[in-house]
C-alpha positions as CSV (number, residue, x, y, z in Angstrom):
1,M,-49.9,-21.2,60.6
2,F,-50.4,-22.4,64.1
3,A,-47.5,-24.9,63.8
4,L,-45.3,-22.0,62.5
5,L,-46.3,-19.8,65.4
6,K,-45.7,-22.7,67.8
7,D,-42.2,-23.3,66.4
8,Y,-41.5,-19.6,66.6
9,H,-42.3,-19.5,70.3
10,Q,-40.4,-22.6,70.9
11,Y,-37.3,-21.2,69.2
12,K,-37.8,-17.9,71.1
13,R,-37.9,-19.8,74.3
14,L,-34.8,-21.8,73.5
15,I,-32.9,-18.6,72.6
16,Y,-34.0,-17.1,75.9
17,L,-32.9,-20.2,77.8
18,K,-29.6,-20.4,76.0
19,K,-29.1,-16.7,75.6
20,G,-25.5,-17.0,76.7
21,L,-24.6,-19.4,73.9
22,F,-26.5,-17.3,71.3
23,L,-24.8,-14.1,72.3
24,I,-21.3,-15.6,72.4
25,V,-21.6,-17.2,69.0
26,A,-23.4,-14.2,67.3
27,L,-21.0,-11.6,68.7
28,L,-17.9,-13.8,68.0
29,T,-19.0,-14.2,64.4
30,M,-19.6,-10.4,64.0
31,T,-16.2,-9.7,65.6
32,T,-14.6,-12.1,63.2
33,A,-16.2,-10.3,60.2
34,V,-15.1,-6.9,61.4
35,A,-11.6,-8.2,62.0
36,V,-11.4,-9.8,58.6
37,S,-12.6,-6.5,56.9
38,Y,-9.6,-4.7,58.6
39,I,-7.1,-7.5,58.0
40,I,-7.7,-7.7,54.2
41,P,-5.1,-5.3,52.6
42,K,-6.5,-2.1,51.2
43,K,-6.5,-1.6,47.5
44,Y,-6.6,1.8,45.9
45,E,-7.7,2.2,42.4
46,A,-6.5,5.2,40.3
47,K,-8.2,6.0,37.0
48,T,-7.3,8.3,34.1
49,T,-9.3,9.0,31.0
50,L,-7.9,9.4,27.5
51,F,-9.8,11.2,24.8
52,I,-8.9,10.3,21.2
53,Q,-9.6,13.5,19.2
54,Q,-10.0,13.3,15.4
55,N,-8.5,16.5,14.2
56,V,-10.4,18.7,11.7
57,L,-7.4,18.5,9.4
58,A,-8.0,14.7,9.0
59,D,-11.5,15.5,7.6
60,L,-10.1,18.1,5.3
61,V,-7.5,15.7,3.8
62,K,-9.8,12.8,3.7
63,G,-9.2,10.9,0.5
64,L,-5.8,12.6,0.0
65,A,-4.0,11.2,2.9
66,V,-4.0,7.9,4.8
67,A,-5.0,8.6,8.3
68,P,-5.8,5.8,10.8
69,S,-9.4,5.8,12.1
70,I,-10.3,6.2,15.8
71,Q,-11.7,2.7,15.9
72,T,-8.4,1.2,14.7
73,K,-6.5,3.1,17.3
74,I,-8.9,2.2,20.1
75,H,-8.8,-1.5,19.3
76,T,-5.0,-1.6,19.3
77,L,-4.7,0.6,22.4
78,A,-5.8,-2.1,24.8
79,V,-3.1,-4.5,23.6
80,S,-0.4,-1.9,23.3
81,M,-1.2,-0.5,26.8
82,T,-0.4,-3.8,28.5
83,S,2.6,-4.7,26.4
84,R,5.6,-5.9,28.3
85,N,7.9,-3.2,26.8
86,L,5.7,-0.4,27.7
87,L,5.2,-1.6,31.3
88,S,8.9,-2.2,31.7
89,Q,9.5,1.4,30.7
90,V,6.9,2.6,33.2
91,V,8.6,0.6,35.9
92,N,12.0,2.1,35.0
93,D,10.6,5.6,34.9
94,L,9.1,5.2,38.3
95,G,12.2,3.7,39.7
96,Q,10.5,0.5,40.8
97,D,13.1,-1.7,39.2
98,M,15.6,-0.4,41.8
99,M,13.2,-1.2,44.6
100,L,12.7,-4.8,43.6
101,P,14.5,-7.3,45.8
102,V,17.6,-9.0,44.5
103,G,16.7,-12.1,42.5
104,Y,13.1,-11.0,42.1
105,D,11.5,-12.3,38.9
106,Q,10.8,-9.1,36.9
107,E,8.7,-11.1,34.4
108,A,6.4,-12.2,37.2
109,Y,6.2,-8.6,38.4
110,I,5.2,-7.4,34.9
111,K,2.5,-10.1,34.8
112,D,1.3,-8.9,38.2
113,L,1.1,-5.3,36.9
114,Q,-0.8,-6.5,33.8
115,S,-3.3,-8.3,35.9
116,R,-4.0,-5.0,37.8
117,I,-4.5,-2.9,34.7
118,L,-8.0,-2.5,33.3
119,V,-8.7,-0.7,30.0
120,N,-12.3,0.1,29.2
121,L,-13.1,1.4,25.7
122,N,-16.1,3.7,25.0
123,E,-16.2,3.8,21.2
124,K,-19.3,6.1,21.1
125,Q,-17.6,8.8,23.2
126,G,-14.1,8.1,21.9
127,V,-12.6,7.8,25.3
128,V,-10.5,5.2,27.0
129,N,-10.6,4.7,30.8
130,I,-7.4,3.2,32.2
131,S,-7.5,2.0,35.8
132,F,-4.8,0.5,38.0
133,W,-5.0,-0.6,41.6
134,D,-2.3,-0.9,44.3
135,R,-1.9,-0.9,48.0
136,S,-0.3,2.6,47.7
137,P,-2.7,5.2,46.4
138,Q,0.3,7.4,45.4
139,F,1.9,4.6,43.4
140,A,-1.4,3.8,41.7
141,Q,-1.8,7.5,40.7
142,D,1.8,7.8,39.4
143,F,1.7,4.4,37.6
144,V,-1.5,5.1,35.6
145,N,-0.5,8.6,34.7
146,T,3.0,7.5,33.6
147,L,1.5,4.7,31.6
148,A,-0.9,7.0,29.8
149,M,1.9,9.5,28.9
150,L,4.4,6.9,27.8
151,Y,1.7,5.3,25.6
152,I,1.0,8.5,23.9
153,E,4.7,9.1,23.2
154,H,5.2,5.6,22.1
155,N,2.2,5.6,19.8
156,T,3.3,8.9,18.2
157,L,6.9,7.6,17.7
158,V,5.6,4.3,16.1
159,K,3.3,6.2,13.7
160,R,6.2,8.5,12.7
161,E,8.4,5.5,11.9
162,E,5.6,3.8,10.0
163,S,5.0,6.9,7.9
164,T,8.7,7.3,7.1
165,E,9.1,3.7,6.1
166,A,6.0,3.8,3.9
167,T,7.2,6.9,2.1
168,K,10.6,5.3,1.6
169,F,9.1,2.2,0.2
170,L,6.9,4.2,-2.2
171,A,9.8,6.2,-3.5
172,E,11.7,3.0,-4.2
173,Q,8.8,1.4,-6.1
174,I,8.4,4.6,-8.1
175,E,12.0,4.4,-9.3
176,V,11.5,0.7,-10.2
177,Y,8.4,1.3,-12.3
178,K,9.9,4.4,-13.9
179,K,12.8,2.3,-15.2
180,R,10.4,-0.5,-16.3
181,L,8.3,2.0,-18.2
182,A,11.3,3.3,-20.1
183,E,12.3,-0.3,-21.1
184,E,8.8,-1.1,-22.2
185,D,8.7,2.1,-24.4
186,E,11.9,1.0,-26.1
187,A,10.5,-2.5,-26.7
188,I,7.3,-1.0,-28.2
189,N,9.3,1.3,-30.5
190,A,11.6,-1.5,-31.7
191,Y,8.6,-3.8,-32.4
192,K,6.9,-1.1,-34.4
193,S,10.0,-0.5,-36.5
194,E,10.4,-4.3,-37.1
195,N,6.8,-4.7,-38.2
196,S,6.1,-1.3,-39.6
197,I,4.7,-2.6,-42.9
198,L,2.2,-4.9,-41.3
199,L,1.3,-2.4,-38.7
200,T,0.6,0.4,-41.2
201,T,-1.4,-1.9,-43.7
202,D,-5.1,-1.5,-43.7
203,E,-7.0,-4.8,-44.1
204,T,-9.7,-3.0,-46.1
205,F,-7.3,-2.1,-48.8
206,V,-5.8,-5.5,-48.8
207,R,-9.2,-7.1,-49.3
208,T,-10.0,-4.6,-52.0
209,D,-6.7,-5.6,-53.8
210,I,-7.7,-9.3,-53.6
211,R,-11.1,-8.6,-55.1
212,Q,-9.6,-6.6,-57.9
213,A,-7.1,-9.3,-58.6
214,E,-9.8,-11.9,-58.7
215,Q,-11.8,-9.8,-61.1
216,K,-8.7,-9.4,-63.3
217,I,-8.2,-13.1,-63.3
218,E,-11.8,-13.6,-64.5
219,E,-11.2,-11.2,-67.2
220,L,-8.0,-12.9,-68.3
221,N,-9.7,-16.2,-68.2
222,A,-12.4,-14.8,-70.5
223,Q,-9.7,-13.6,-72.9
224,M,-8.0,-17.0,-72.7
225,A,-10.9,-19.0,-74.1
226,P,-11.2,-17.2,-77.5
227,L,-7.5,-17.1,-77.8
228,E,-7.3,-20.9,-77.4
229,T,-10.1,-21.3,-79.9
230,K,-8.3,-19.0,-82.3
231,L,-5.1,-20.9,-81.9
232,K,-6.8,-24.2,-82.6
233,L,-8.4,-22.8,-85.8
234,A,-5.1,-21.3,-86.8
235,Q,-3.2,-24.6,-86.3
236,S,-5.9,-26.6,-88.2
237,G,-5.6,-24.4,-91.2
238,K,-9.4,-24.7,-91.9
239,P,-11.3,-21.5,-92.6
240,A,-14.2,-20.8,-90.5
241,H,-17.5,-21.6,-91.9
242,R,-19.3,-18.4,-92.8
243,S,-22.5,-19.6,-91.4
244,G,-20.8,-19.7,-88.0
245,V,-20.3,-16.0,-88.1
246,G,-24.0,-15.5,-88.2
247,Q,-24.6,-17.9,-85.3
248,R,-22.0,-16.3,-83.1
249,D,-23.3,-12.8,-83.9
250,A,-26.8,-14.0,-83.0
251,E,-25.5,-15.5,-79.8
252,L,-23.7,-12.2,-78.9
253,Q,-26.8,-10.2,-79.5
254,R,-28.8,-12.5,-77.2
255,L,-26.2,-12.2,-74.4
256,L,-26.2,-8.4,-74.7
257,R,-29.9,-8.4,-74.0
258,I,-29.3,-10.3,-70.8
259,Y,-25.8,-9.1,-69.5
260,T,-23.6,-6.1,-69.7
261,E,-20.6,-5.5,-71.9
262,R,-18.2,-6.6,-69.1
263,H,-19.8,-9.9,-68.4
264,P,-17.4,-12.8,-69.0
265,K,-20.0,-14.6,-71.3
266,V,-20.4,-11.5,-73.4
267,I,-16.6,-11.1,-73.6
268,R,-16.1,-14.7,-74.7
269,A,-18.9,-14.5,-77.2
270,R,-17.5,-11.3,-78.7
271,A,-14.0,-12.8,-78.9
272,A,-15.4,-15.9,-80.6
273,L,-17.2,-13.7,-83.1
274,Q,-14.0,-11.8,-83.9
275,V,-12.1,-15.0,-84.4
276,S,-14.8,-16.4,-86.7
277,R,-14.9,-13.2,-88.8
278,A,-11.1,-13.2,-89.0
279,S,-11.1,-16.9,-90.1
280,S,-13.8,-16.5,-92.6
281,G,-12.2,-13.4,-94.3
282,G,-8.6,-14.9,-94.5
283,S,-7.2,-16.2,-97.8
284,G,-3.6,-16.6,-97.0
285,G,-1.5,-19.6,-97.2
286,R,0.5,-21.5,-94.8
287,D,2.8,-18.6,-93.9
288,D,-0.2,-16.5,-92.8
289,T,-1.5,-19.4,-90.8
290,A,1.8,-19.9,-89.0
291,R,2.1,-16.2,-88.3
292,A,-1.4,-16.1,-87.0
293,S,-0.6,-19.0,-84.7
294,R,2.5,-17.4,-83.3
295,L,0.6,-14.2,-82.6
296,V,-2.2,-16.1,-80.8
297,M,0.3,-18.1,-78.8
298,A,2.1,-14.8,-77.8
299,D,-1.2,-13.4,-76.7
300,I,-1.9,-16.6,-74.7
301,A,1.5,-16.4,-73.0
302,S,0.9,-12.8,-72.1
303,V,-2.5,-13.6,-70.6
304,K,-0.9,-16.5,-68.6
305,T,1.8,-14.2,-67.3
306,Q,-0.8,-11.7,-66.1
307,L,-2.8,-14.5,-64.5
308,A,0.3,-15.6,-62.6
309,Q,0.9,-12.1,-61.4
310,Q,-2.6,-11.7,-60.2
311,E,-2.5,-15.0,-58.4
312,K,0.7,-13.9,-56.7
313,V,-1.0,-10.6,-55.7
314,I,-3.8,-12.6,-54.1
315,E,-1.5,-15.0,-52.3
316,D,0.7,-12.1,-50.9
317,N,-2.4,-10.2,-49.7
318,K,-3.8,-13.3,-48.0
319,T,-0.4,-13.8,-46.3
320,L,-0.7,-10.2,-45.1
321,L,-4.2,-10.9,-43.7
322,R,-2.9,-13.8,-41.8
323,E,0.1,-11.9,-40.3
324,I,-1.6,-8.6,-39.5
325,P,-3.7,-10.1,-36.5
326,R,-0.6,-11.8,-35.0
327,V,1.5,-8.6,-35.3
328,M,-1.3,-6.4,-33.9
329,G,-1.8,-8.8,-31.1
330,G,1.8,-8.7,-30.1
331,L,1.7,-4.9,-30.2
332,H,-1.4,-4.9,-28.1
333,T,0.2,-7.2,-25.5
334,L,3.2,-4.9,-25.2
335,V,1.0,-1.8,-25.0
336,D,-1.4,-3.3,-22.4
337,R,1.6,-4.3,-20.2
338,R,3.0,-0.9,-20.5
339,N,-0.4,0.7,-19.7
340,Q,-0.8,-1.5,-16.6
341,D,2.7,-0.5,-15.3
342,A,1.9,3.1,-16.1
343,N,-1.3,2.9,-14.1
344,L,0.6,1.4,-11.2
345,Y,3.2,4.1,-11.6
346,N,0.6,6.8,-11.5
347,Q,-1.0,5.3,-8.4
348,L,2.4,5.1,-6.7
349,V,3.1,8.7,-7.5
350,A,-0.4,9.7,-6.1
351,R,0.2,7.5,-3.0
352,Y,3.6,9.0,-2.5
353,G,2.0,12.5,-2.4
354,Q,-0.5,11.2,0.1
355,S,2.2,9.6,2.2
356,E,4.1,12.8,2.3
357,I,1.1,14.6,3.7
358,S,0.4,11.8,6.1
359,K,4.0,11.8,7.3
360,D,3.8,15.6,7.9
361,M,0.5,15.0,9.8
362,E,2.1,12.3,12.0
363,L,5.3,14.3,12.6
364,K,3.2,17.3,13.7
365,D,0.7,15.0,15.5
366,K,-2.1,16.7,13.7
367,A,-4.1,13.7,12.4
368,T,-5.3,12.1,15.6
369,V,-4.5,13.5,19.0
370,F,-4.5,11.6,22.3
371,R,-5.5,13.9,25.2
372,I,-5.6,13.1,28.9
373,I,-8.8,14.8,29.8
374,D,-9.0,13.4,33.3
375,P,-5.6,12.5,34.9
376,A,-5.6,10.1,37.8
377,V,-5.4,11.5,41.4
378,A,-4.4,9.6,44.5
379,P,-7.5,7.9,45.8
380,E,-8.5,8.5,49.4
381,I,-11.0,5.7,49.7
382,P,-9.8,2.2,49.0
383,S,-11.7,0.3,46.4
384,S,-11.2,-2.9,48.3
385,P,-12.1,-4.4,50.8
386,N,-15.8,-3.3,51.0
387,R,-15.9,-3.1,54.7
388,P,-19.6,-2.0,55.1
389,L,-20.7,-5.0,53.1
390,I,-18.4,-7.4,55.0
391,I,-19.7,-6.1,58.3
392,V,-23.3,-6.4,57.2
393,I,-22.7,-9.9,56.1
394,G,-21.0,-10.6,59.4
395,I,-24.0,-9.3,61.4
396,V,-26.4,-11.5,59.4
397,L,-24.1,-14.6,59.7
398,G,-23.7,-13.9,63.4
399,L,-27.4,-13.9,64.1
400,C,-27.9,-17.1,62.0
401,A,-24.9,-18.8,63.6
402,G,-26.3,-18.0,67.1
403,V,-29.7,-19.4,66.3
404,A,-28.0,-22.5,64.7
405,A,-25.8,-23.0,67.8
406,V,-28.9,-22.9,70.1
407,I,-30.8,-25.4,67.9
408,L,-27.8,-27.8,67.7
409,S,-27.2,-27.5,71.4
410,E,-30.9,-28.4,72.1
411,R,-30.8,-31.2,69.6
412,Y,-27.8,-32.9,71.1
413,D,-28.8,-32.3,74.7
414,H,-30.2,-35.7,75.9
415,S,-30.9,-34.7,79.6
416,I,-34.4,-35.1,81.0
417,R,-35.9,-31.7,81.8
418,S,-39.6,-32.5,82.5
419,L,-41.8,-35.1,84.2
420,Q,-43.5,-35.9,80.9
421,E,-40.2,-36.8,79.3
422,L,-39.5,-39.2,82.2
423,R,-42.9,-40.9,81.9
424,T,-42.3,-41.5,78.2
425,L,-39.4,-43.7,79.1
426,G,-41.6,-46.0,81.1
427,L,-39.7,-45.5,84.4
428,P,-41.6,-45.4,87.7
429,V,-41.9,-42.0,89.4
430,F,-41.9,-42.2,93.1
431,A,-41.9,-38.4,93.9
432,V,-41.4,-35.0,92.4
433,I,-39.3,-32.4,94.2
434,P,-39.8,-28.9,92.7
435,R,-36.8,-26.7,92.3
436,M,-36.4,-24.4,95.3
437,T,-34.9,-21.0,94.6
438,S,-34.6,-18.2,97.1
439,E,-35.7,-14.6,96.3
440,T,-32.1,-13.4,96.8
441,E,-30.8,-15.9,94.2
442,T,-33.6,-14.9,91.8
443,R,-32.7,-11.2,92.0
444,R,-29.0,-12.1,91.6
445,Q,-29.8,-14.1,88.5
446,A,-31.9,-11.3,87.0
447,K,-29.2,-8.8,87.7
448,R,-26.6,-11.0,86.0
449,D,-28.9,-11.4,83.0
450,R,-29.3,-7.7,82.7
451,F,-25.6,-7.2,82.9
452,V,-24.9,-9.7,80.2
453,M,-27.6,-8.3,77.9
454,A,-26.3,-4.7,78.5
455,L,-22.8,-5.8,77.7
456,A,-23.9,-7.7,74.6
457,G,-26.1,-4.8,73.5
458,G,-23.2,-2.4,74.0
459,Y,-20.9,-4.5,71.9
460,F,-23.5,-4.9,69.2
461,V,-23.9,-1.1,69.2
462,L,-20.2,-0.8,68.8
463,V,-20.3,-3.1,65.7
464,L,-23.1,-0.9,64.3
465,G,-21.0,2.2,64.9
466,V,-18.1,0.7,63.0
467,L,-20.6,-0.1,60.2
468,A,-21.9,3.4,60.1
469,M,-18.4,4.9,60.1
470,E,-17.2,2.7,57.3
471,S,-20.4,3.5,55.3
472,L,-19.8,7.2,55.7
473,K,-16.2,6.8,54.5
474,A,-17.3,4.8,51.6
475,M,-19.7,7.6,50.6
476,G,-16.9,10.1,50.8
477,V,-17.9,11.6,54.1
478,T,-14.5,11.9,55.5
479,G,-12.3,14.6,56.9
480,E,-13.1,17.0,59.7
481,W,-16.3,15.2,60.9
482,L,-14.5,11.8,61.4
483,Q,-11.3,13.5,62.7
484,K,-13.4,15.3,65.2
485,F,-14.4,11.9,66.7
486,G,-11.0,10.4,66.2
487,L,-12.3,7.8,63.7
488,H,-10.4,8.9,60.6
489,S,-7.3,6.9,61.6
490,L,-9.3,3.7,61.4
C-alpha cells in the first residue's frame, strides 16, 4: 500500500514537472479522436416494418384450399428481398441506374446494396423489419420503401402465376386419367365377356357336382361286381348251388343289421343274392345261357359308359376349379388398377376444386396479405459514426497517452538531476552550487504555468462541450435548442 502510494506521488510529481508534454499529448490525442469522429462519413439507416396478415378467409377454407403458411412466406422473404432481380428493379425505379458513372460495374453496385440490407424476422409477431443504410437519409428512405412495395407486388404476381400453372396442370392430369379410366372399363368388360362362364361359376356347386359324381361312380362300381359275377356264371353254364342262396341271404341279412340299404356292401350282397337265385331257378339250355350272357354284358357296358361319363364330369369340374382362381385373379388385377386410377382421378378432381379456390384467393390477394405497418422515414440522426463514444474513447486514450509520454520521457532521460545520483556514479564532488532564481523570474514562470493550464483547461472544456452536444443529438435532442446556440450545423 505504501509502495503504491509512493508510486502515485512519484507519477504525480513527474506529470507536474512535465505538464507541458502531458497536456500536448493528451489534448492532441483528444483532438484527433474528435476529428476522426467528424471525418468518418455519416450513415443513415432507414427501417420499414412489414406485417404478414393471415386473412380470416384462409382459416375458413382450411382443408379446402392450399394456402401457404406465414412461416413459409417469412423464410422465403429474406432470400427474395435481396435477390438481384428485385434490387435491379428498385434501382431502375429510383433512377439510380442513370446516375451511375459510365463503365461502373452494376453487379458490384448490386452486391454493395445487398450488403447494406438487413432483414430481421420476428416469427412470433409475424412482422419483418427491413433496414437499409446510406449516406443520404432521403435515398435510404426511398430505397427501403420502394423495396418493400416491389417485393409485395412481385410476391403477389409470382403466387398468381403459380396458382394458374397448378390449376392448368391439374386440368391436364384429369383429362389423362379420365381417358385411362374409360380404356380400363372397356378392358374389364371385354375380359368378363371372354371368361363369363368361369366368372359366373360357383366353386361350391362345382365341388358338389364332383362329390355327386364320385358317389355315382361308387354306386356303378357296386353294380359292376355282381354283373361280372353273373356274367361268369352265365358263361360257365353251371347252375348255382342252392345252398349258396342261403349263404348269400344270410350274409345280406347280416350286412343290413350293420349298414343301410345304400351301402356299397349291401348293394353288392343283394346283387349277388339275386344272381344266385336266378342261377338256381334256371332250367334252360344253351340258348338261354347265351341270351343271359348277352344281357349281362349289355348291362356291364352300360355301367362302364356311365362310369366314363361320371369320370369326365369329375375331370371337367376339376379343370374349372383350377381355372377359376386364375381368371378371378386377372379380373381382380384389372379392377384394382382401375380403382387406383379412379382414386387418383377423384383426388385430382378434388384438388382441382381446391386449386380454383386458391387461385381466386391469390388473384384477389385474400389468403395472406402483406401490409406495410410502419413505412420508413428519412432519419435525422445518423446511425454511424457514434461520435459520443468515439470522443469518450479519445478522452480516455488522451489521458493514458499523456501519462505514458511522461513515463517514457522520464525513463529515457539520462541526465543527472540530484547530488545523490552523482554520488552513485563514484565521481568526486568538489562543490554544490544551488540554482539561483530571482523573484521576478519565479512570478513569470508561475504566470506562464497558469496561462498554459487555463488554455489547456479551456480546450478540454471545449472537447467536453462537443461531447455533450453530440450526446444530446444522439438522444434526439435536436432542433431549436441546438439551433439557438448555432450547433445544429455541426
